N, C-alpha and C positions, 0 to 999 in steps of 0.2 A: 509416719506418713510424710513428714518433711524430707526425710532421707530418701524415700521412694521417689518423690517428686524431683529431687536433685539428681538422682540416678537416671531417671527418664530423660530429664533435660540434657544431662551430660551425654547420654547415648544418642539423642537426637542431634546434638551439635557435632558429635564425633562422625556420624554417618553423613551429615551435611558437608562437613569438611572433606571427607573422602570423595564425595561426588564433585565438589568444587575442584579438588586437585586433579581428578581424572579428566574433567573438562579442560582445565588449564594445560595439562600435559598433552592431551590430544590436539589442542589448538596450536601449541608450540611445535608439535610434531608436524602438523600440516602446513605451518608457516614456512618450514624449510622445504624449498622447491624440490630438493633431491629426494625427499621422502614420498613424493606423489605416487611413484610406481609401487612402492612398498604398500602404501594405503590401498592402491588398486588391487593388489594381490590379496590383501585382507578381505576385501569385499567379495572377491571371486571365490575364496575358500568357503565363505558362508552361503553362497548362492548355488553351489554345485548341487545338481539334482542327484537323488539316490534312487535306486531301483529296489522295489519290494520283491523278494524272492517268491517263488511259487507258494501259493497258499493251499492248505488242505483243511477241509471241515467235513467230518463224517466220511462219506465216500466221494465227496466232490473235490476236484482239483481245479484251481484257478491259475492259469498261466498268462493270459492276456491282461492288459491293464484294466480293461472294462470289466472283465470277470472278477478281478481282484477288488475293484471298487464296489461292485455289487455284493460280493461276499462280505466285505468289511461293513457295508451299510446294513446288510441283513443281520450280521452278528451284533453290531453295536446298537442298531435301531430296529429291532424286530417289529 
């Protein structure tokens, strides 16, 4: 039991140190003014919208966004 507790504590410390290092690295990265545009590109990549292709269910076809939303709602929440 003592070994298990030591293992759990070591794992917790390990993951805490990883998070601490990630934050420190990101802060150092942003402190360099030349990286501001790179950081801006990182945020744009995550915010790009995607398009859901045409959906088919039984004999129904949904092409417009509203039709797709309705079909998804009906499928996941009947």
